[in-house]
C-alpha positions in Angstrom: 25.7 146.5 107.8 28.4 148.1 108.5 30.7 148.5 105.7 33.4 146.6 107.6 31.3 143.6 108.1 30.6 143.8 104.7 34.4 143.5 103.8 35.1 141.0 106.4 31.9 138.9 104.4 33.3 139.6 100.5 37.2 138.6 101.9 35.4 135.2 103.7 34.1 134.5 100.0 37.1 135.0 98.7 38.9 132.8 101.0 35.9 130.1 100.2 36.9 130.1 97.1 40.6 130.1 97.7 40.2 126.7 99.9 38.6 124.7 97.3 41.7 125.5 95.1 43.9 124.8 97.4 42.0 121.4 98.7 41.3 122.6 102.2 39.3 120.3 104.5 35.6 122.1 105.5 37.0 121.6 109.2 39.6 124.5 109.1 41.9 126.4 107.1 44.9 125.1 107.7 48.3 126.0 105.3 50.1 122.7 104.2 53.1 124.2 103.0 54.2 127.6 102.5 53.2 128.4 99.3 49.5 127.8 100.7 50.5 129.7 103.4 51.8 132.6 101.5 47.9 132.7 99.4 46.5 133.0 102.6 48.5 135.9 103.5 47.2 137.6 100.0 43.5 137.2 102.0 44.8 139.7 104.1 46.0 142.1 101.0 42.9 142.0 99.2 40.9 142.3 102.1 42.9 145.7 102.1 42.7 146.6 98.7 38.8 145.9 98.7 38.4 148.4 101.8 40.3 150.9 99.8 38.5 150.5 97.0 35.1 151.0 99.1 36.2 153.8 100.5 38.5 155.6 98.5 37.7 155.4 94.7 36.4 158.2 93.0 33.0 157.7 93.3 30.9 154.5 95.1 31.8 150.9 93.7 29.7 148.3 92.5 31.1 145.8 95.0 29.2 142.7 94.2 31.0 143.7 90.3 34.4 144.2 92.0 34.1 140.8 93.8 32.9 139.1 90.7 36.0 140.2 88.7 38.2 139.5 91.2 37.2 136.1 91.8 37.0 135.4 88.0 40.2 136.8 87.7 41.4 134.2 90.1 40.1 131.2 88.4 40.8 132.4 85.0 44.4 133.4 85.9 45.0 129.1 86.2 43.9 128.6 82.7 40.8 129.1 80.1 38.6 126.3 81.6 38.4 126.9 85.1 35.7 129.9 85.8 34.0 131.0 88.6 30.2 131.5 88.4 27.7 134.0 89.9 24.7 132.9 91.2 22.5 134.1 88.5 25.4 132.4 86.1 25.4 128.9 87.6 21.1 129.1 87.7 21.2 129.1 83.6 24.4 127.2 83.4 22.4 124.4 85.2 19.0 125.3 83.0 20.6 124.7 79.6 20.0 121.4 78.3 21.7 121.3 75.2 20.8 121.4 71.7 20.1 124.5 71.3 21.0 126.5 67.6 24.8 128.2 67.0 26.4 129.5 64.0 29.4 127.2 63.9 32.0 128.3 65.9 34.0 126.2 68.7 35.7 129.0 71.3 37.9 129.0 74.3 39.8 131.6 75.8 42.8 133.6 75.1 44.3 136.6 75.9 41.2 137.1 78.3 39.1 137.1 75.4 36.7 134.4 73.5 38.9 133.1 70.5 37.5 131.2 67.7 39.6 127.9 67.7 37.7 126.1 64.7 34.9 127.1 62.3 32.3 124.4 61.1 32.0 124.4 57.3 29.0 125.7 55.8 28.0 127.6 59.4 26.8 131.0 59.0 30.3 131.4 60.8 32.2 130.3 57.7 29.8 132.0 55.2 30.7 135.5 57.7 34.2 134.4 56.8 35.1 134.1 60.6 38.6 132.3 61.1 40.6 129.9 63.5 42.6 132.6 65.4 39.8 135.3 65.4 39.5 136.9 68.7 35.0 137.8 69.9 35.7 141.0 71.2 31.7 141.6 72.3 28.5 139.2 72.3 26.1 141.9 72.0 26.9 144.3 74.7 28.5 141.8 76.8 32.6 142.1 76.5 33.7 138.7 76.7 36.7 139.7 79.2 34.0 140.0 81.5 33.0 136.5 80.8 33.5 133.2 82.2 33.7 130.6 78.8 31.6 128.7 80.5 29.1 131.7 79.7 30.6 132.4 76.6 29.4 129.2 75.2 25.7 129.4 76.8 25.7 133.0 74.9 26.4 131.9 71.3 23.8 129.2 71.5 19.8 130.3 71.0 16.6 129.3 69.0 16.7 128.5 65.7 16.4 131.6 63.4 17.5 134.2 66.6 20.1 136.9 65.8 23.1 136.6 67.3 25.7 140.0 67.1 29.7 139.7 67.4 32.5 142.2 67.1 35.1 140.3 66.0 38.7 141.0 65.5 39.8 139.1 62.6 43.7 137.6 63.2 44.2 138.1 59.5 42.7 142.0 58.8 44.0 144.0 61.9 42.7 145.1 65.4 39.7 146.9 64.3 36.8 144.9 65.2 34.1 144.1 62.8 30.1 144.3 63.8 28.5 140.9 62.4 24.9 139.4 62.8 24.7 136.0 62.7 21.4 133.9 62.7 21.6 130.6 64.4 20.9 127.2 62.8 21.5 123.8 64.0 24.8 123.1 62.9 25.5 119.2 62.4 28.7 118.0 61.8 29.5 116.6 58.0 30.3 112.8 57.5 33.6 111.8 57.3 35.4 113.0 54.0 37.7 110.4 52.4 39.4 111.0 48.9 42.1 108.9 47.3 45.3 109.9 45.9 48.5 108.4 43.9 46.6 105.8 42.1 44.5 104.7 45.3 47.7 103.8 47.5 46.9 106.8 50.1 43.2 107.2 51.7 43.0 110.2 52.7 40.0 111.2 55.9 39.0 114.1 57.2 36.5 114.0 60.2 35.5 117.3 62.0 34.6 116.1 65.1 35.7 113.1 66.6 32.8 111.9 68.7 31.6 108.3 68.5 29.6 108.5 65.2 32.5 110.1 63.4 35.1 108.2 64.9 33.1 105.0 64.0 32.8 105.7 60.4 36.8 106.2 60.4 37.1 102.8 61.5 35.0 101.5 58.4 37.1 103.4 56.2 40.0 102.0 57.4 39.1 98.7 57.3 37.7 98.9 53.9 41.3 99.8 52.3 41.9 96.3 51.7 39.0 96.8 48.6 40.5 100.1 47.5 44.1 98.9 47.5 45.2 101.8 49.7 48.1 101.0 52.1 49.1 104.7 53.2 46.6 106.6 55.3 46.4 110.6 55.3 44.8 111.7 58.7 43.5 115.5 58.4 43.1 116.5 62.6 43.3 120.5 60.8 40.2 122.3 62.6 39.1 119.7 64.5 38.3 120.7 68.1 35.4 118.9 69.4 34.4 115.4 70.7 35.1 113.0 73.4 38.3 112.0 75.2 37.8 108.6 75.1 36.8 108.6 71.3 40.4 110.3 70.6 41.8 107.5 72.2 40.1 105.1 70.7 41.0 106.8 67.5 44.8 106.9 68.3 44.5 103.4 69.4 43.3 101.9 65.7 47.2 102.3 64.7 48.7 101.3 67.9 49.4 98.0 68.5 50.9 98.5 71.7 51.9 101.5 73.7 51.3 104.5 75.9 48.3 106.6 73.9 47.9 109.7 77.2 47.8 110.0 80.9 45.9 111.8 82.5 46.8 113.6 86.2 46.1 116.1 88.8 47.1 117.4 92.4 44.4 115.3 93.9 43.8 113.3 90.9 45.6 109.7 91.1 47.6 109.2 87.2 45.6 107.4 85.0 47.7 105.9 82.0 45.5 104.7 78.7 47.3 102.3 77.1 47.1 101.0 73.8 45.3 97.8 73.4 46.2 95.1 70.3 42.4 93.9 70.0 41.4 97.0 68.9 44.1 98.0 66.3 43.5 98.6 62.2 46.5 99.8 61.0 49.5 99.3 63.2 51.9 99.0 60.3 51.5 101.5 57.3 52.5 104.4 56.6 50.7 107.2 58.0 50.8 111.3 58.3 48.5 113.2 61.0 47.5 117.3 59.7 47.4 119.4 62.5 47.0 123.0 63.0 46.0 126.0 65.2 42.6 124.5 65.2 43.6 121.0 66.2 42.3 120.9 69.7 41.4 118.6 72.8 40.7 114.9 71.8 42.7 115.4 68.5 45.6 116.5 69.9 45.8 113.0 72.1 45.8 111.3 69.1 48.5 113.5 67.1 50.7 113.6 70.3 50.4 109.8 70.7 51.1 109.1 66.9 54.3 111.7 67.5 55.8 109.9 70.7 54.9 106.6 69.2 56.6 107.1 66.1 54.0 105.6 64.3 53.7 108.1 62.0 54.8 112.0 61.0 53.3 114.9 61.9 52.6 117.9 59.1 51.5 121.4 59.6 51.0 124.0 62.6 51.3 124.1 66.6 48.6 122.9 67.6 45.8 125.1 69.7 46.7 123.5 73.3 43.2 122.1 74.8 43.1 119.1 77.4 42.0 119.0 81.1 39.3 117.5 83.3 36.7 119.8 85.0 34.8 119.7 88.1 32.3 121.9 89.5 31.8 123.0 93.2 29.0 124.3 94.7 29.5 127.7 96.3 27.1 128.8 99.5 26.2 131.6 97.8 24.5 129.5 95.1 27.5 130.6 92.6 30.0 127.5 91.6 33.7 127.6 90.9 34.3 124.9 87.6 38.2 124.3 87.9 40.4 121.8 85.9 41.2 118.7 88.8 43.6 117.5 85.8 45.3 117.2 82.7 46.2 115.0 79.5 50.0 114.3 79.0 51.3 113.1 75.9 53.1 110.0 76.3 56.7 111.7 76.5 55.0 113.7 79.6 54.3 116.6 77.7 51.1 118.8 79.0 48.7 119.2 76.3 46.4 121.9 78.0 48.4 125.5 77.0 47.8 128.8 78.5 49.8 132.1 77.7 52.6 131.8 76.2 52.4 127.9 75.9 56.4 127.4 75.1 55.8 123.5 76.4 52.1 122.8 75.7 50.4 121.3 72.8 51.4 119.4 70.1 54.4 120.8 67.5 54.5 118.6 64.5 58.0 117.5 63.3 57.6 119.4 59.9 56.1 122.6 60.4 54.4 124.0 57.7 52.2 127.2 57.6 49.2 127.5 56.5 48.6 128.8 53.1 45.1 130.7 53.7 44.9 134.3 53.0 42.5 136.3 52.0 42.1 137.1 48.2 41.2 140.5 46.9 38.9 140.6 44.1 41.2 142.7 41.1 38.9 146.0 39.8 41.0 147.5 37.3 38.4 146.3 34.7 36.0 148.4 36.2 37.8 150.8 36.2 38.4 150.9 32.9 35.4 150.4 31.2 32.8 151.7 34.3 29.8 151.5 31.8 30.3 147.3 30.9 28.8 145.0 33.3 31.6 143.1 34.7 30.9 139.4 35.6 31.9 138.3 39.3 34.9 137.3 40.1 35.9 134.2 42.4 38.5 133.6 44.6 40.6 131.4 42.8 41.3 128.1 44.3 44.1 128.2 47.4 47.1 125.6 47.2 47.2 123.7 50.0 51.0 123.6 51.3 50.1 121.2 54.3 48.5 118.7 51.9 50.8 118.8 49.8 53.5 118.4 52.2 51.9 115.3 53.5 51.3 114.0 50.5 55.0 113.9 49.3 56.2 112.5 52.5 53.6 109.8 52.3 55.0 109.6 48.0 58.1 108.5 49.6 57.1 106.0 52.3 57.4 101.9 50.9 54.1 100.6 51.9 
């Protein structure tokens, strides 16, 4: 096949992806406004660049790889959840039935790489010292810059007991990646933890996932408050990054008798407004504080934003991760696919939850900012140096103060029940 024909076909494939992105119908490419016209003019530029790569690059390039990279970059420039899948990737994606073993991390993409949002307590990832904010530079031999989020999540799964090799840049230790090998296990989220503070007047609740089961547990514990004499609630949503949006909305409704919980809207997705249902409220008036951090994501952010914007309670901690969009998969003629964000969630005040890039105006910022007190604590080896022949007992890390929790309790203690 002549080079010119190959380049034409590659340019047409890029045009197909742009057509899906811009919502053009299958009967003709017609720009609706100057912005779309500008996008289609760029197809000519794309063709010229491809021509130079094909004919003038220092060596014969792998054109399919070049085109795949261009399409992946096109989608990921929109947000972390939009992805291009090659035919091989899409086949693997469709064949994935879920339920495989994992290492206990929830990930998204930031700065082009896979980034850990949160770590499941007791999982292999936690035992290896991985934390939210750590960057996964590579999975096995594959650089995560060259992988869509969908494929990253697929590669993290595997058979129970199988090894997962990661190159991780730890957020708190520097820029050199650590080579880590973890064994995949069947990870299950622990049940909702609860603790009573201040003579049982404060009920502390800690779900680690907002699925139906865990939200049901929160509801049951809230309804049992009369038995313990608790009048105030401390809801800890730190590092809660998995779950279902409807369950996040349901959890927020436990504390809201009226008002908007969240909205969902896209360019061609009619606006949906989710409002509180008075029949589903459990505690509409008691003092409430919600803890959040950079590992708070998705459904948990819906809860936090609804509580804050409706002035139902106080938020304490750090700015949340910024995840809140609805995706749709579009099949492509060559067997590949585009996963595209078609609508985004917004807080009652209209602030989008989805965060990408510098995240200046997205995600949820608590009214009371408190940095995490989590730091790496090194063991003092001075005893070993002064008595080299003596057996030095193993030293455990001292318990670290939880500044965010302490501040939340302080606020609640000052609130009249």
